[in-house]
Every structure is written in structure tokens, then in C-alpha cells.
Backbone as CSV, one residue per row, in Angstrom:
resi,resn,N_x,N_y,N_z,CA_x,CA_y,CA_z,C_x,C_y,C_z
1,UNK,-14.774,18.794,-2.610,-13.797,17.784,-3.006,-14.507,16.552,-3.525
2,UNK,-14.025,16.044,-4.665,-14.519,14.790,-5.218,-13.317,13.952,-5.622
3,UNK,-13.351,12.674,-5.276,-12.215,11.776,-5.472,-12.505,10.766,-6.569
4,UNK,-11.549,10.565,-7.440,-11.551,9.429,-8.358,-10.447,8.491,-7.901
5,UNK,-10.684,7.196,-7.998,-9.645,6.255,-7.584,-9.650,5.013,-8.439
6,UNK,-8.485,4.441,-8.581,-8.338,3.150,-9.241,-8.097,2.078,-8.180
7,UNK,-8.239,0.820,-8.594,-7.954,-0.282,-7.675,-8.975,-0.443,-6.574
8,UNK,-10.240,-0.084,-6.846,-11.265,-0.065,-5.794,-11.556,-1.434,-5.203
9,UNK,-11.286,-2.500,-5.936,-11.584,-3.844,-5.432,-10.352,-4.513,-4.819
10,UNK,-9.235,-3.819,-4.800,-8.019,-4.387,-4.233,-7.945,-4.189,-2.735
11,UNK,-6.829,-4.595,-2.170,-6.616,-4.506,-0.724,-6.814,-3.081,-0.217
12,UNK,-6.081,-2.126,-0.768,-6.211,-0.750,-0.315,-7.510,-0.125,-0.793
13,UNK,-7.871,-0.365,-2.044,-9.029,0.294,-2.627,-10.320,0.038,-1.882
14,UNK,-10.533,-1.191,-1.431,-11.792,-1.487,-0.732,-11.849,-0.765,0.624
15,UNK,-10.696,-0.621,1.279,-10.666,0.131,2.534,-10.873,1.624,2.279
16,UNK,-10.284,2.125,1.209,-10.428,3.539,0.890,-11.870,3.872,0.525
17,UNK,-12.516,3.007,-0.254,-13.927,3.232,-0.597,-14.796,3.265,0.662
18,UNK,-14.518,2.365,1.595,-15.286,2.331,2.843,-15.073,3.607,3.643
19,UNK,-13.834,4.092,3.693,-13.546,5.315,4.442,-14.214,6.521,3.801
20,UNK,-14.127,6.642,2.480,-14.762,7.765,1.786,-16.275,7.748,1.993
21,UNK,-16.857,6.559,1.938,-18.298,6.435,2.176,-18.643,6.857,3.594
22,UNK,-17.849,6.389,4.554,-18.089,6.726,5.962,-17.974,8.230,6.206
23,UNK,-17.040,8.881,5.521,-16.827,10.320,5.716,-17.751,11.181,4.846
24,UNK,-18.528,10.546,3.982,-19.427,11.300,3.119,-18.725,12.039,1.993
25,UNK,-17.560,11.538,1.580,-16.808,12.170,0.492,-17.266,11.567,-0.839
26,UNK,-17.749,12.377,-1.775,-18.154,11.820,-3.072,-16.952,11.262,-3.820
27,UNK,-17.134,10.115,-4.447,-16.030,9.515,-5.187,-16.556,8.682,-6.340
28,UNK,-15.701,8.455,-7.302,-15.996,7.575,-8.426,-14.884,6.535,-8.508
29,UNK,-15.281,5.269,-8.495,-14.325,4.166,-8.599,-14.141,3.814,-10.071
30,UNK,-12.906,3.831,-10.520,-12.598,3.570,-11.920,-12.114,2.130,-12.052
31,UNK,-12.938,1.284,-12.632,-12.598,-0.133,-12.766,-12.005,-0.409,-14.143
32,UNK,-11.747,-1.682,-14.420,-11.099,-2.051,-15.682,-11.976,-1.762,-16.889
33,UNK,-13.297,-1.775,-16.692,-14.189,-1.462,-17.801,-14.083,0.010,-18.187
34,UNK,-13.847,0.876,-17.191,-13.698,2.299,-17.474,-12.303,2.638,-17.980
35,UNK,-11.300,1.961,-17.434,-9.928,2.198,-17.882,-9.110,0.939,-17.722
36,UNK,-8.760,0.343,-18.839,-7.788,-0.738,-18.864,-6.416,-0.076,-18.829
37,UNK,-5.714,-0.227,-17.727,-4.498,0.550,-17.516,-3.397,0.262,-18.534
38,UNK,-3.530,-0.809,-19.288,-2.540,-1.082,-20.324,-2.826,-0.286,-21.600
39,UNK,-3.930,0.471,-21.620,-4.302,1.273,-22.784,-4.160,2.756,-22.466
40,UNK,-3.837,3.532,-23.480,-3.604,4.977,-23.321,-4.920,5.723,-23.451
41,UNK,-5.234,6.540,-22.454,-6.443,7.362,-22.486,-6.139,8.736,-23.065
42,UNK,-7.074,9.278,-23.856,-6.936,10.676,-24.247,-7.618,11.548,-23.194
43,UNK,-7.471,12.849,-23.337,-7.980,13.776,-22.337,-9.486,13.651,-22.172
44,UNK,-10.189,13.522,-23.278,-11.643,13.441,-23.202,-12.088,12.204,-22.434
45,UNK,-11.370,11.105,-22.601,-11.724,9.873,-21.898,-11.508,10.035,-20.396
46,UNK,-10.384,10.607,-20.001,-10.155,10.859,-18.581,-11.218,11.786,-18.014
47,UNK,-11.548,12.827,-18.754,-12.580,13.759,-18.287,-13.894,13.022,-18.035
48,UNK,-14.221,12.101,-18.920,-15.498,11.380,-18.807,-15.511,10.437,-17.616
49,UNK,-14.454,9.674,-17.431,-14.486,8.638,-16.393,-14.261,9.209,-14.991
50,UNK,-13.649,10.395,-14.881,-13.405,10.966,-13.564,-14.576,11.812,-13.075
51,UNK,-15.485,12.173,-13.955,-16.745,12.826,-13.583,-16.546,14.067,-12.716
52,UNK,-15.572,14.877,-13.099,-15.360,16.144,-12.404,-14.561,16.053,-11.113
53,UNK,-13.908,14.939,-10.840,-13.105,14.796,-9.620,-11.916,15.758,-9.649
54,UNK,-11.582,16.310,-8.487,-10.411,17.176,-8.392,-9.261,16.518,-7.628
55,UNK,-9.500,15.289,-7.149,-8.472,14.467,-6.502,-8.463,13.108,-7.208
56,UNK,-7.284,12.615,-7.526,-7.182,11.273,-8.119,-6.210,10.457,-7.273
57,UNK,-6.729,9.399,-6.636,-5.886,8.509,-5.828,-5.637,7.234,-6.634
58,UNK,-4.397,7.038,-7.005,-4.055,5.913,-7.885,-3.539,4.748,-7.044
59,UNK,-4.432,3.797,-6.771,-4.099,2.616,-5.965,-3.730,1.410,-6.818
60,UNK,-4.245,1.365,-8.042,-4.099,0.164,-8.860,-2.653,-0.054,-9.283
61,UNK,-2.256,-1.305,-9.332,-0.923,-1.675,-9.809,-0.931,-3.160,-10.126
62,UNK,-0.038,-3.554,-10.996,0.138,-4.978,-11.275,1.214,-5.520,-10.350
63,UNK,0.872,-6.586,-9.638,1.823,-7.232,-8.735,2.135,-8.612,-9.301
64,UNK,3.375,-8.905,-9.620,3.709,-10.218,-10.177,3.306,-11.337,-9.230
65,UNK,2.758,-12.398,-9.796,2.329,-13.532,-8.976,3.314,-14.679,-9.008
66,UNK,4.188,-14.677,-9.988,5.152,-15.770,-10.102,4.598,-16.993,-10.814
67,UNK,3.331,-16.902,-11.289,2.733,-18.058,-11.971,2.403,-17.743,-13.423
68,UNK,2.806,-16.550,-13.918,2.514,-16.222,-15.311,3.228,-17.191,-16.238
69,UNK,2.527,-17.603,-17.294,3.091,-18.577,-18.228,4.079,-17.933,-19.198
70,UNK,3.917,-16.647,-19.479,4.782,-15.955,-20.432,5.490,-14.825,-19.690
71,UNK,6.741,-15.054,-19.332,7.464,-14.088,-18.506,7.639,-12.757,-19.226
72,UNK,7.942,-12.778,-20.524,8.170,-11.526,-21.249,6.888,-10.722,-21.367
73,UNK,5.773,-11.397,-21.624,4.484,-10.713,-21.706,4.096,-10.130,-20.356
74,UNK,4.348,-10.882,-19.288,4.022,-10.411,-17.952,4.832,-9.172,-17.599
75,UNK,6.122,-9.161,-17.958,6.971,-8.011,-17.674,6.507,-6.797,-18.464
76,UNK,6.118,-7.000,-19.702,5.605,-5.893,-20.508,4.346,-5.317,-19.883
77,UNK,3.441,-6.195,-19.458,2.204,-5.729,-18.821,2.508,-4.963,-17.538
78,UNK,3.474,-5.452,-16.755,3.806,-4.794,-15.498,4.249,-3.349,-15.734
79,UNK,5.126,-3.137,-16.717,5.611,-1.782,-16.958,4.575,-0.926,-17.675
80,UNK,3.744,-1.534,-18.514,2.644,-0.783,-19.127,1.693,-0.251,-18.060
81,UNK,1.333,-1.114,-17.113,0.341,-0.755,-16.098,0.934,0.108,-15.000
82,UNK,2.141,-0.220,-14.554,2.716,0.458,-13.396,3.503,1.717,-13.736
83,UNK,3.893,1.878,-14.989,4.693,3.050,-15.357,4.015,3.871,-16.453
84,UNK,3.733,3.234,-17.580,3.170,3.992,-18.708,1.823,4.600,-18.349
85,UNK,0.989,3.846,-17.617,-0.316,4.373,-17.220,-0.171,5.558,-16.273
86,UNK,0.875,5.535,-15.442,1.115,6.659,-14.532,1.498,7.908,-15.315
87,UNK,2.309,7.757,-16.367,2.634,8.893,-17.226,1.370,9.449,-17.867
88,UNK,0.538,8.571,-18.391,-0.731,8.954,-19.001,-1.590,9.754,-18.020
89,UNK,-1.722,9.220,-16.808,-2.541,9.857,-15.776,-1.926,11.177,-15.325
90,UNK,-0.607,11.209,-15.121,0.052,12.412,-14.624,-0.073,13.560,-15.615
91,UNK,0.065,13.276,-16.898,-0.053,14.334,-17.902,-1.468,14.908,-17.925
92,UNK,-2.465,14.030,-17.820,-3.852,14.524,-17.779,-4.085,15.339,-16.515
93,UNK,-3.653,14.828,-15.362,-3.876,15.523,-14.098,-3.210,16.894,-14.095
94,UNK,-2.015,16.996,-14.661,-1.332,18.287,-14.728,-2.135,19.276,-15.561
95,UNK,-2.653,18.807,-16.686,-3.415,19.691,-17.552,-4.734,20.131,-16.950
96,UNK,-5.324,19.304,-16.110,-6.624,19.607,-15.507,-6.504,20.128,-14.074
97,UNK,-5.278,20.337,-13.591,-5.041,20.838,-12.225,-5.671,19.920,-11.170
98,UNK,-5.584,18.631,-11.410,-6.089,17.613,-10.486,-4.947,17.159,-9.589
99,UNK,-5.218,17.066,-8.300,-4.222,16.605,-7.335,-4.084,15.086,-7.451
100,UNK,-2.908,14.614,-7.832,-2.647,13.183,-7.984,-1.972,12.655,-6.726
101,UNK,-2.587,11.635,-6.127,-2.010,10.950,-4.966,-1.655,9.537,-5.406
102,UNK,-0.383,9.249,-5.401,0.120,7.982,-5.926,0.578,7.085,-4.784
103,UNK,0.096,5.853,-4.789,0.499,4.884,-3.768,1.712,4.113,-4.278
104,UNK,2.842,4.381,-3.680,4.081,3.724,-4.067,4.337,2.558,-3.120
105,UNK,5.574,2.365,-2.682,5.921,1.212,-1.851,7.217,1.480,-1.095
106,UNK,7.309,0.948,0.105,8.554,1.020,0.846,9.668,0.229,0.197
107,UNK,9.315,-0.643,-0.744,10.333,-1.451,-1.414,11.177,-0.645,-2.390
108,UNK,10.848,0.631,-2.612,11.669,1.444,-3.515,13.029,1.775,-2.898
109,UNK,13.157,1.671,-1.570,14.416,2.028,-0.917,15.499,0.990,-1.208
110,UNK,16.695,1.507,-1.411,17.813,0.613,-1.736,18.091,-0.365,-0.591
111,UNK,17.995,0.119,0.644,18.230,-0.746,1.796,17.025,-0.657,2.738
112,UNK,16.079,-1.599,2.626,14.884,-1.569,3.468,15.143,-2.087,4.878
113,UNK,16.399,-2.427,5.184,16.716,-3.058,6.460,17.472,-2.145,7.426
114,UNK,17.685,-0.892,7.060,18.393,0.001,7.983,17.477,0.366,9.146
115,UNK,18.078,0.877,10.215,17.322,1.107,11.449,16.210,2.118,11.323
116,UNK,16.457,3.230,10.632,15.443,4.258,10.427,15.536,4.726,8.975
117,UNK,14.398,4.729,8.281,14.382,5.116,6.871,13.541,6.381,6.715
118,UNK,14.202,7.454,6.291,13.494,8.693,5.986,13.338,8.830,4.472
119,UNK,12.532,9.790,4.090,12.198,9.924,2.665,13.406,10.265,1.796
120,UNK,14.449,10.837,2.397,15.629,11.184,1.611,16.646,10.043,1.538
121,UNK,16.298,8.877,2.066,17.178,7.714,1.949,17.304,7.311,0.480
122,UNK,18.409,6.665,0.148,18.662,6.279,-1.236,17.610,5.298,-1.733
123,UNK,17.137,5.517,-2.952,16.282,4.535,-3.590,17.091,3.874,-4.704
124,UNK,16.675,2.683,-5.067,17.393,1.953,-6.098,17.206,0.467,-5.907
125,UNK,17.785,-0.332,-6.781,17.630,-1.787,-6.669,18.076,-2.277,-5.301
126,UNK,17.210,-3.044,-4.662,17.509,-3.560,-3.333,17.218,-5.038,-3.249
127,UNK,17.190,-5.568,-2.043,17.037,-7.021,-1.867,15.621,-7.528,-2.002
128,UNK,14.606,-6.651,-2.035,13.228,-7.102,-2.135,12.501,-6.290,-3.213
129,UNK,11.434,-6.872,-3.721,10.568,-6.121,-4.640,10.780,-6.413,-6.099
130,UNK,12.015,-6.671,-6.523,12.289,-7.012,-7.908,11.731,-6.013,-8.909
131,UNK,11.089,-6.533,-9.953,10.549,-5.683,-11.021,9.420,-4.798,-10.524
132,UNK,8.665,-5.271,-9.539,7.592,-4.444,-8.984,8.176,-3.177,-8.356
133,UNK,9.193,-3.326,-7.524,9.826,-2.166,-6.901,10.435,-1.251,-7.959
134,UNK,11.045,-1.848,-8.994,11.618,-1.038,-10.072,10.543,-0.212,-10.760
135,UNK,9.385,-0.819,-10.987,8.298,-0.090,-11.656,7.786,1.055,-10.789
136,UNK,7.767,0.870,-9.480,7.341,1.946,-8.587,8.356,3.088,-8.591
137,UNK,9.642,2.762,-8.609,10.657,3.816,-8.687,10.528,4.599,-9.988
138,UNK,10.296,3.891,-11.084,10.145,4.561,-12.373,8.901,5.440,-12.387
139,UNK,7.807,4.959,-11.807,6.582,5.756,-11.750,6.792,7.017,-10.918
140,UNK,7.509,6.884,-9.803,7.815,8.066,-8.991,8.613,9.087,-9.799
141,UNK,9.551,8.622,-10.617,10.351,9.531,-11.438,9.486,10.254,-12.456
142,UNK,8.539,9.534,-13.046,7.607,10.135,-13.996,6.815,11.255,-13.323
143,UNK,6.315,10.976,-12.132,5.518,11.966,-11.397,6.373,13.178,-11.030
144,UNK,7.593,12.943,-10.570,8.471,14.048,-10.194,8.769,14.942,-11.393
145,UNK,8.984,14.338,-12.554,9.267,15.140,-13.743,8.049,15.940,-14.177
146,UNK,6.865,15.329,-14.109,5.639,16.058,-14.463,5.382,17.200,-13.489
147,UNK,5.732,16.988,-12.225,5.562,18.048,-11.236,6.481,19.227,-11.551
148,UNK,7.711,18.915,-11.971,8.682,19.974,-12.221,8.435,20.690,-13.541
149,UNK,8.070,19.938,-14.570,7.957,20.540,-15.902,6.547,20.995,-16.247
150,UNK,5.531,20.318,-15.702,4.150,20.619,-16.088,3.303,21.160,-14.945
151,UNK,3.901,21.337,-13.764,3.144,21.877,-12.645,2.183,20.906,-12.001
152,UNK,2.418,19.602,-12.169,1.544,18.598,-11.561,1.559,18.731,-10.038
153,UNK,0.382,18.751,-9.441,0.252,18.720,-7.983,0.211,17.259,-7.573
154,UNK,1.236,16.801,-6.883,1.360,15.364,-6.648,1.817,15.050,-5.238
155,UNK,1.305,13.926,-4.734,1.695,13.365,-3.444,2.047,11.909,-3.652
156,UNK,3.188,11.495,-3.169,3.618,10.100,-3.245,3.651,9.534,-1.837
157,UNK,2.929,8.439,-1.625,2.899,7.778,-0.319,3.640,6.454,-0.426
158,UNK,4.615,6.252,0.467,5.391,5.012,0.489,5.038,4.232,1.760
159,UNK,4.145,3.262,1.674,3.767,2.496,2.862,4.793,1.423,3.206
160,UNK,4.800,1.045,4.482,5.573,-0.115,4.910,4.800,-1.370,4.490
161,UNK,4.937,-2.473,5.197,4.307,-3.729,4.783,2.797,-3.649,5.012
162,UNK,2.040,-3.588,3.919,0.599,-3.349,3.976,-0.158,-4.648,4.231
163,UNK,-1.169,-4.570,5.115,-1.996,-5.745,5.372,-3.427,-5.310,5.632
164,UNK,-4.318,-6.293,5.712,-5.736,-6.044,5.938,-6.558,-7.014,5.109
165,UNK,-7.883,-6.906,5.234,-8.774,-7.758,4.447,-8.537,-7.504,2.959
166,UNK,-8.304,-8.574,2.227,-7.969,-8.469,0.817,-6.532,-8.846,0.526
167,UNK,-5.731,-9.038,1.576,-4.367,-9.514,1.376,-4.429,-10.921,0.773
168,UNK,-3.658,-11.192,-0.288,-3.718,-12.507,-0.931,-3.475,-13.652,0.044
169,UNK,-4.136,-14.768,-0.210,-4.084,-15.901,0.705,-2.725,-16.569,0.777
170,UNK,-1.853,-16.296,-0.205,-0.534,-16.927,-0.148,0.441,-16.174,0.747
171,UNK,0.044,-15.021,1.282,0.919,-14.254,2.159,0.991,-14.922,3.533
172,UNK,2.164,-14.830,4.176,2.367,-15.593,5.404,1.438,-15.141,6.523
173,UNK,1.058,-13.861,6.585,0.122,-13.406,7.603,-1.214,-14.130,7.484
174,UNK,-1.711,-14.248,6.260,-3.002,-14.894,6.040,-2.909,-16.380,6.348
175,UNK,-1.836,-17.022,5.934,-1.677,-18.454,6.223,-1.660,-18.700,7.726
176,UNK,-0.953,-17.860,8.477,-0.890,-18.027,9.923,-2.246,-17.770,10.576
177,UNK,-2.943,-16.736,10.126,-4.263,-16.429,10.690,-5.245,-17.565,10.436
178,UNK,-5.245,-18.079,9.227,-6.177,-19.155,8.890,-5.853,-20.418,9.680
179,UNK,-4.575,-20.687,9.885,-4.186,-21.868,10.646,-4.627,-21.742,12.100
180,UNK,-4.429,-20.560,12.680,-4.851,-20.342,14.066,-6.362,-20.438,14.197
181,UNK,-7.093,-19.834,13.279,-8.549,-19.862,13.340,-9.080,-21.299,13.211
182,UNK,-8.362,-22.135,12.477,-8.765,-23.532,12.322,-8.374,-24.380,13.525
183,UNK,-7.684,-23.791,14.503,-7.284,-24.524,15.689,-5.980,-25.258,15.541
184,UNK,-5.257,-24.996,14.477,-3.973,-25.646,14.247,-2.846,-24.823,14.865
185,UNK,-1.764,-25.485,15.185,-0.604,-24.769,15.670,0.017,-23.939,14.565
186,UNK,0.768,-22.913,14.926,1.463,-22.088,13.945,2.949,-22.085,14.258
187,UNK,3.726,-21.805,13.232,5.172,-21.806,13.363,5.726,-20.447,12.953
188,UNK,6.766,-20.036,13.634,7.440,-18.778,13.320,8.920,-19.060,13.139
189,UNK,9.436,-18.690,11.981,10.874,-18.782,11.729,11.466,-17.380,11.805
190,UNK,12.699,-17.294,12.234,13.336,-15.987,12.375,12.619,-15.109,13.378
191,UNK,12.441,-15.572,14.628,11.609,-14.862,15.591,12.100,-13.466,15.948
192,UNK,13.403,-13.196,15.764,13.940,-11.880,16.112,13.899,-10.897,14.945
193,UNK,13.492,-11.372,13.765,13.301,-10.454,12.652,12.149,-9.513,12.979
194,UNK,12.245,-8.275,12.509,11.241,-7.265,12.822,10.742,-6.617,11.536
195,UNK,9.419,-6.446,11.435,8.784,-5.840,10.256,7.762,-4.821,10.728
196,UNK,7.714,-3.681,10.049,6.659,-2.711,10.329,5.464,-3.018,9.427
197,UNK,4.318,-3.240,10.047,3.079,-3.506,9.322,2.164,-2.287,9.434
198,UNK,1.611,-1.856,8.308,0.649,-0.760,8.330,-0.678,-1.278,7.776
199,UNK,-1.757,-1.012,8.502,-3.067,-1.499,8.087,-3.611,-0.635,6.946
200,UNK,-4.386,-1.265,6.056,-4.933,-0.558,4.897,-5.838,0.600,5.298
201,UNK,-6.488,0.512,6.456,-7.311,1.633,6.913,-6.439,2.844,7.214
202,UNK,-5.271,2.626,7.817,-4.376,3.739,8.123,-3.809,4.362,6.846
203,UNK,-3.445,3.541,5.860,-2.965,4.098,4.599,-4.088,4.861,3.901
204,UNK,-5.316,4.372,3.990,-6.465,5.083,3.422,-6.636,6.434,4.089
205,UNK,-6.502,6.455,5.416,-6.602,7.716,6.152,-5.525,8.690,5.696
206,UNK,-4.320,8.196,5.503,-3.222,9.053,5.064,-3.528,9.673,3.707
207,UNK,-4.040,8.864,2.783,-4.375,9.379,1.452,-5.458,10.452,1.542
208,UNK,-6.475,10.209,2.363,-7.549,11.189,2.504,-7.046,12.459,3.188
209,UNK,-6.198,12.326,4.193,-5.648,13.496,4.881,-4.791,14.330,3.936
210,UNK,-4.013,13.678,3.086,-3.220,14.411,2.095,-4.127,15.148,1.122
211,UNK,-5.229,14.503,0.736,-6.183,15.152,-0.176,-6.839,16.358,0.479
212,UNK,-7.244,16.195,1.721,-7.955,17.279,2.414,-7.060,18.483,2.689
213,UNK,-5.790,18.238,2.983,-4.871,19.331,3.310,-4.147,19.882,2.094
214,UNK,-4.177,19.139,0.977,-3.445,19.569,-0.206,-1.954,19.375,-0.101
215,UNK,-1.496,18.553,0.847,-0.064,18.338,1.028,0.533,17.638,-0.190
216,UNK,1.685,18.100,-0.604,2.384,17.490,-1.734,3.786,17.076,-1.305
217,UNK,4.363,16.172,-2.083,5.705,15.677,-1.774,5.686,14.177,-1.576
218,UNK,6.761,13.667,-0.996,6.927,12.231,-0.770,6.852,11.973,0.727
219,UNK,6.040,10.970,1.110,5.822,10.699,2.530,5.818,9.198,2.814
220,UNK,6.579,8.802,3.835,6.467,7.445,4.361,5.181,7.322,5.158
221,UNK,4.521,6.161,5.032,3.329,5.865,5.824,3.565,4.515,6.498
222,UNK,3.699,4.544,7.829,4.066,3.338,8.560,3.065,3.037,9.659
223,UNK,3.245,1.877,10.268,2.434,1.492,11.409,3.067,2.010,12.694
224,UNK,2.899,1.247,13.759,3.374,1.694,15.075,4.816,1.319,15.352
225,UNK,5.507,0.796,14.365,6.905,0.438,14.531,7.127,-1.038,14.242
226,UNK,8.361,-1.408,13.921,8.655,-2.807,13.611,8.303,-3.749,14.762
227,UNK,7.712,-4.881,14.413,7.261,-5.878,15.381,8.104,-7.140,15.228
228,UNK,8.582,-7.681,16.336,9.294,-8.961,16.294,8.335,-10.048,15.821
229,UNK,8.817,-10.941,14.955,7.956,-11.992,14.449,7.511,-12.945,15.555
230,UNK,8.309,-13.083,16.614,7.889,-13.888,17.757,6.658,-13.257,18.412
231,UNK,6.673,-11.937,18.522,5.513,-11.228,19.089,4.310,-11.347,18.167
232,UNK,4.542,-11.234,16.867,3.462,-11.413,15.900,2.840,-12.792,16.052
233,UNK,3.670,-13.811,16.191,3.162,-15.162,16.368,2.301,-15.295,17.606
234,UNK,2.693,-14.656,18.687,1.908,-14.703,19.918,0.537,-14.056,19.726
235,UNK,0.515,-12.940,19.004,-0.767,-12.267,18.749,-1.669,-13.160,17.905
236,UNK,-1.111,-13.747,16.865,-1.925,-14.584,15.974,-2.369,-15.860,16.673
237,UNK,-1.501,-16.448,17.506,-1.875,-17.679,18.217,-3.107,-17.474,19.083
238,UNK,-3.337,-16.254,19.540,-4.484,-15.966,20.404,-5.813,-16.042,19.669
239,UNK,-5.785,-16.144,18.332,-7.021,-16.188,17.558,-7.573,-17.602,17.395
240,UNK,-7.056,-18.546,18.148,-7.596,-19.906,18.092,-9.055,-19.939,18.507
241,UNK,-9.848,-20.856,17.972,-11.295,-20.886,18.244,-11.630,-21.206,19.698
242,UNK,-10.724,-21.880,20.397,-10.996,-22.245,21.796,-9.852,-21.789,22.694
243,UNK,-9.259,-20.679,22.358,-8.113,-20.197,23.108,-6.857,-20.284,22.266
244,UNK,-5.752,-19.799,22.790,-4.507,-19.765,22.013,-4.090,-21.152,21.519
245,UNK,-3.639,-21.185,20.276,-3.124,-22.429,19.702,-1.633,-22.528,20.007
246,UNK,-1.071,-23.710,19.731,0.352,-23.916,19.981,1.197,-23.042,19.049
247,UNK,2.241,-22.475,19.597,3.149,-21.634,18.832,4.539,-22.258,18.885
248,UNK,5.067,-22.586,17.709,6.410,-23.162,17.613,7.369,-22.101,17.081
249,UNK,8.445,-21.886,17.814,9.445,-20.894,17.428,10.670,-21.606,16.880
250,UNK,11.091,-21.220,15.668,12.267,-21.811,15.040,13.331,-20.729,14.879
251,UNK,14.370,-20.760,15.704,15.421,-19.741,15.593,16.042,-19.747,14.200
252,UNK,16.418,-18.561,13.766,17.059,-18.411,12.461,18.565,-18.345,12.676
253,UNK,19.299,-19.044,11.843,20.755,-19.046,11.972,21.374,-17.805,11.334
254,UNK,20.580,-17.050,10.575,21.061,-15.814,9.977,20.879,-14.656,10.965
255,UNK,21.676,-13.602,10.832,21.483,-12.423,11.705,20.080,-11.855,11.493
256,UNK,19.426,-11.427,12.552,18.070,-10.887,12.404,18.072,-9.582,11.623
257,UNK,16.966,-9.330,10.909,16.842,-8.086,10.159,15.642,-7.286,10.655
258,UNK,15.664,-6.004,10.357,14.526,-5.121,10.555,14.121,-4.604,9.182
259,UNK,12.841,-4.746,8.857,12.385,-4.340,7.520,11.330,-3.240,7.621
260,UNK,11.517,-2.203,6.817,10.547,-1.107,6.689,10.370,-0.322,7.984
261,UNK,11.479,0.019,8.625,11.401,0.907,9.784,11.281,2.347,9.273
262,UNK,10.147,2.631,8.660,9.945,3.916,8.005,9.612,5.000,9.026
263,UNK,10.295,6.117,8.916,10.019,7.286,9.751,8.879,8.064,9.099
264,UNK,7.721,8.143,9.769,6.586,8.844,9.171,6.371,10.231,9.768
265,UNK,7.421,10.813,10.355,7.268,12.128,10.972,6.963,13.213,9.946
266,UNK,7.440,13.068,8.713,7.124,14.072,7.684,5.624,14.102,7.412
267,UNK,4.992,12.934,7.351,3.541,12.874,7.148,2.805,13.422,8.357
268,UNK,3.338,13.172,9.543,2.723,13.709,10.758,2.764,15.233,10.744
269,UNK,3.883,15.794,10.327,4.028,17.242,10.305,3.216,17.887,9.186
270,UNK,3.146,17.218,8.032,2.497,17.821,6.866,0.976,17.743,6.926
271,UNK,0.447,16.612,7.382,-1.017,16.495,7.392,-1.571,15.724,8.586
272,UNK,-0.767,15.575,9.622,-1.271,15.021,10.879,-1.427,13.527,10.917
273,UNK,-0.710,12.802,10.037,-0.863,11.343,10.034,-0.234,10.698,11.258
274,UNK,-0.910,9.693,11.772,-0.394,8.792,12.783,-1.225,7.522,12.723
275,UNK,-0.623,6.359,12.896,-1.396,5.111,12.815,-2.400,5.002,13.954
276,UNK,-3.585,4.465,13.640,-4.632,4.249,14.635,-4.880,2.776,14.923
277,UNK,-4.606,1.919,13.938,-4.966,0.508,14.050,-3.821,-0.278,14.681
278,UNK,-4.054,-0.813,15.880,-3.051,-1.660,16.520,-2.961,-2.986,15.785
279,UNK,-1.865,-3.695,15.984,-1.687,-4.978,15.299,-2.783,-5.980,15.681
280,UNK,-3.120,-6.175,16.969,-4.202,-7.113,17.283,-5.537,-6.725,16.630
281,UNK,-5.858,-5.424,16.645,-7.101,-4.980,16.023,-7.070,-5.205,14.517
282,UNK,-5.960,-4.859,13.890,-5.854,-5.025,12.447,-5.929,-6.475,12.015
283,UNK,-5.310,-7.373,12.784,-5.372,-8.795,12.447,-6.789,-9.334,12.644
284,UNK,-7.465,-8.874,13.697,-8.853,-9.292,13.911,-9.741,-8.801,12.773
285,UNK,-9.543,-7.557,12.338,-10.301,-7.025,11.205,-10.063,-7.850,9.952
286,UNK,-8.817,-8.267,9.760,-8.481,-9.081,8.588,-9.216,-10.416,8.634
287,UNK,-9.199,-11.052,9.785,-9.897,-12.330,9.940,-11.397,-12.197,9.716
288,UNK,-11.974,-11.109,10.231,-13.426,-10.919,10.146,-13.852,-10.201,8.876
289,UNK,-12.908,-9.972,7.972,-13.183,-9.317,6.688,-13.822,-7.944,6.876
290,UNK,-13.279,-7.186,7.814,-13.774,-5.843,8.090,-12.868,-4.807,7.454
291,UNK,-13.480,-3.775,6.872,-12.705,-2.705,6.233,-12.760,-1.401,7.023
292,UNK,-13.541,-1.375,8.101,-13.569,-0.239,9.013,-13.394,-0.753,10.429
293,UNK,-12.655,-0.021,11.270,-12.465,-0.485,12.647,-13.802,-0.542,13.388
294,UNK,-13.954,-1.440,14.335,-15.236,-1.645,15.000,-15.821,-0.389,15.637
295,UNK,-14.952,0.484,16.164,-15.466,1.673,16.862,-15.738,2.836,15.931
296,UNK,-15.435,2.667,14.622,-15.598,3.780,13.689,-17.071,4.070,13.452
């Protein structure tokens, strides 16, 4: 087995590269110099940059930042990179009998707030994700059609809320961790809201397990279950430099929600997936910029 992957310097990609290296799996990281995802590759180009890989894990995607100066250009780039490039890749992979593993998102579900979300739950425009979620749904449709019409061997992984070293600094987890590490108090709003967090190492493991077993289909990849934000705040407050920092809880006047309560039993049955990284361990790894768990 040899793996080609995109997005090697991103949140998931750096963890996946570390895992492949640790397991001794040969891989080739495809960066922007090898493939600018907004450009169409011909078969010969894909053959050259993948260097004989029989597994392709597609991690790369454009995530809107909200600071682009040209909204129309940004939207065009998003769909070029997140949808058109997937069609390009899927057609090549089908022709070369390469197993394509695509990293999608839990935001594709129409209602990410229901109590339990299985893979057959409705997908469609929902309350989160916007154009990014739409592009992931469209990419999944492209892959499904290539699988049906061209015999593409494909696996789609839908993670819950992904975190780990490499998460952008504007995300609330990173802001809270940095504040606690600096010895400042932290605040939690909506303490009864619950979110399932999955660490990038666990999603990397899922991708590798799917590759090793040859499992195909659509699979949720989740953490250990939705966590109350009040509990999350308590865990993060413990990372103060001289002991726990002050934690301020601000009740939310809106009804509490649960987000990304993804049922990952299909992945457990198909290739033995189960989360290994606890929330305290994963947050500590994020703070210490670690891409492999300490005991690995």
C-alpha cells in the first residue's frame, strides 16, 4: 500500500503524515506546487504526482475565512477547489483503480442538532456551514456518481467538530486554550450546549483503517460523544500555568443545542474505528503542538 494525500500542511494533513510515518506506510504529500487544485490535471499529470500510490486521501479544501476582498472570486475558488477538483480526481482514480478516501464534514447534514445522526440522515442546506457545507455535499454527489457509473472505489468520511494542533487561532477552542495558558480567566456562554469534538489523530486513524481494510461507503467519524460546554470550560481552565484559572459561566437564554451527535457505529463495524484521544489529552496535545499522542 502506498498513499497519496493532499492538504499535508493543514490541520488533518499534518496529523495524517505523522501517523503514516509512525506506521511505516509509504506516502507522497501533494502540495500546491504539484497540484493547484483550481487547475485541471490530465491523467499523465496525476500519474506523475501520485508516484504509483494505490490510495488517495483527499484532505485539502478551501475554507472561507470571511475576510476575502472579492466575494464572487472567493466563491468561484471555493467551488473550483472543493467540487471541480474532486471531479477531476475521482475520474482519474476510477480509471486507475485507486481507492479514493474523501474527507467530508458533519455540516452536510440538514439538521446537525438532532439527538443521534446516522449516515442515512437527510443532507441539505442547514443552519451551519454555508457555502463550505454546500461544496462538500456537491463533492459527495460527484463521488457517488463516479462510483456508480465508473466503478470508483470510494470512501467518504464525515467527521464531527475537528480539532487539534493546526486549528486556526480564531476558533473558540484555541482562544480559550491560549487564555488559560496565559493565566487569564476564561468565559463560557451557553454552558448546556453540547458538541462532539473529534481529534485529528482519530480522524487520521479512521482514514488509514479504511485504506487498510478497503472499506467503502459513507461513514461518520466522531469523538467520545457530545460534551457540555461547561465541562469543556472546566477542562480548559485546568491548563493554567499555576493551576486552574477562573472560569466564568454565562447562561444562555436560548434553548440548549446538541451539535454533531454523530453515530459512528457503521465505521466501527466496517473497519473497527473507535476514538482513542480523550478531550483532556487532545486539548493538551493541541497546546503542546503535538501530532501524535504521548504514549504512541
